N, C-alpha and C positions, 0 to 999 in steps of 0.2 A: 568539434564536439562528437563526431562519429568515433574518434579514438576513445573518448570517455565511455561511450556505450560499450565498445569492445572491452575496455579495461574492466568495467563493472560486470559485464557478462562473464569475463574470466574469473573475477573475484568470486562470483556466485558458484562457478564450477569448482574452484579451489576449496570453497567452503564445504561443498558436498563431499569432496575428497577428505577434507580434514575431519569431517564428522563421521567418516567411514560409512557413508550412506551408499547402499547398494540400490540397484534399480528398483527392487521391490519396495524400498522404503520411501521412494518419491513418486507421487502420483499426480497426474494432471487432472484437474477438476474444472469442467467447463460449465459456466452459468450464463444467463442471458446476456449480461453486459461485461463480464470479466472472466478471465481464465487464471486459475491459481495452480502454481507448482507447490504442492503441499508435502512437507517432510514429516512423515508420521512419527518418527522417533523424537523430533524436536517440537512437534505440535505447533508449528508455525509455517507460513508460506515462505519459500525462498525467493519466489518471483510471482508477481501479479501483473498481468498485462490487460490493457483495455483501450478502446477508442472512444473518446468523448466528443460528440457532435453538437452543433448548435440546436439541432432538432431535439436532442435528448434533454435540453434545458428549457425548451419552449413548450411546456405542458399546459394544456387548457385547464385541467383539473388535477393539480399537483396533490399528491398524498402527503400526509403528515409523517414526521420522523418516527420510526419504530422505537418501542420502549427499551428493548435490550437485546443482547447478543444471544444467539442460539446455535445448537449443533447443526452441522451441515448434513442433511439427510443422505447425501451421496457418499459421505465419509464416516464410517463408524468411529466412535471414540472421540468425537469433537465437541462434546458438551463440557467445556472447560471453565465455566463460570466459577466453580469452586476453587480453581487454581489461581484465578485473579483476585478473588475476595481477600481483602486484607493485605495484598502484596505491595501496595503502594504504587502500582502501575495502572495506567489507563489501558483499555482495550482499543488500540489504535487502528483505525481503518486504513487499508491500502487504497481501495477505491472508496471515495467519500459517499456518505449517505445522501448528501445533497446533489450528487450526480445521478441519483436513482429515485427521482420523485414522480416519475410519470405514471407508475402503477404500483399496486401493492406487491406484485410478484417480485419485481426487481428490488424494491425496498426491503423486502424480507430477505432476499438472497444476499444483499450487501451486508447484512448483519450476521452472516455465518462466520464462524471462527476461522474458516479457510481464507477469509479476507482481512485478517488482523493479526497483530503481534503486540507484545507489551511495549508501551512507550511511557516515559515520564510525562506527567500532566503538562509541565511547562513547555515541552516540545509539542505534544499533541494539540494543545489549545493555543499554541503560540505560532511559531514560524511554519509548522506543518499545516496548520489551518489556513494561514495566509497564502501558502503555496497552492492549496486546494482552491481557494477563491481565485487566485491568479489563473489557474488552469481553466476554470469555468469562464472567466473573462476572455481568455484567449480563444476558447472554443466558440464563444458567441461572436467574437470579432472576426475570426478567420475561418470559421466553418467546422474545424475539427482539430483535435489534439490527440496524438497517439502517445500513450503513457506506459512506462515500465517502472514498477516499484519493486525494490528488493531489500534484502538485509544480509549481513554477514557478521561473523564473529559470535562469541558467546561471553557475556559478562557473568551470568548466573542463571539459575533455574528457579522457578516458582511453583508452588503447589505440589500436591501428591503425584501429579503426572509429570512433574519436572519439565514444565514448559520453558523453552529456551527464551532468555532475554538477549536479543542480539546486541552486539557491541555498537554496530552502526546500521542505519537504514539509509536508503538512497532512492532518488526519483529522477528519471530522465523523461523529458517531454520533447516530442517532435511535432512541429507545426508544418504540415505539408504545404500550405499555401505560401509560407515564407521560406520553406526548405531550411528551417532553422531548428537547432537542438538547444535545449537547456538542461543542465544536470546539476544535482545537489546531493551532498552527503552530510548526514547528521549523526552526531554522537548521541546515542539514546539516553544514557544516564546522566548527561550533562545538559542543562536547560538551554544553554547557548549553542550555537553552531560551532562544532569543533573544526570542521573543514568544509569548504565548498570547492566548486570547480574553478574558482577564480573569478566568477561572475556574481555580482549582487543579485538578489531576488529582483527580477525584472518588474517594471511597472505593469499595471493590469493589462496593457496591450503591448507585449514585447515587440520590438522591431518597428514600432510605428514611426 
């Protein structure tokens, strides 16, 4: 599975080249619980990384889900609500809001546009949601999960800012306690999974 991570990292780099992205067009944005590699010209992250621990999910006073997405105060030009309106796409989280329920600050940060890209509803509310739940189960069972979320390709653009709709999105999870990797690739505009790494979505406690 390490080879998969290498391949996907390579795909992300090739995508940056294909988009003719120069260094000034890609910025690293660090928030409390996640880091986003934001492509300004595409208006989406090419990579989001984070570590989810059992402690992060064991909140005594969990906060409610935030109402809607907002601009990232660290990145000008990220108020993209108008681009998504009427587009037919969900605003798909890279790091889930349910991973960020321990306080208002991290819940607010996970709703920044630097943590999302367009997804069809069937994917966002279907297997992507199931994978997020699996991630939380794994973090609870095994202490932590290190996650890499990315996208590549371009199917179309939406809105006046021409927000990129990636052709594919992917997620790689590493469980340190098990020394095990899990990786998945999804076709964004097709509700069903187009391609996976050859592994079915693991049960809520992979490797048990």
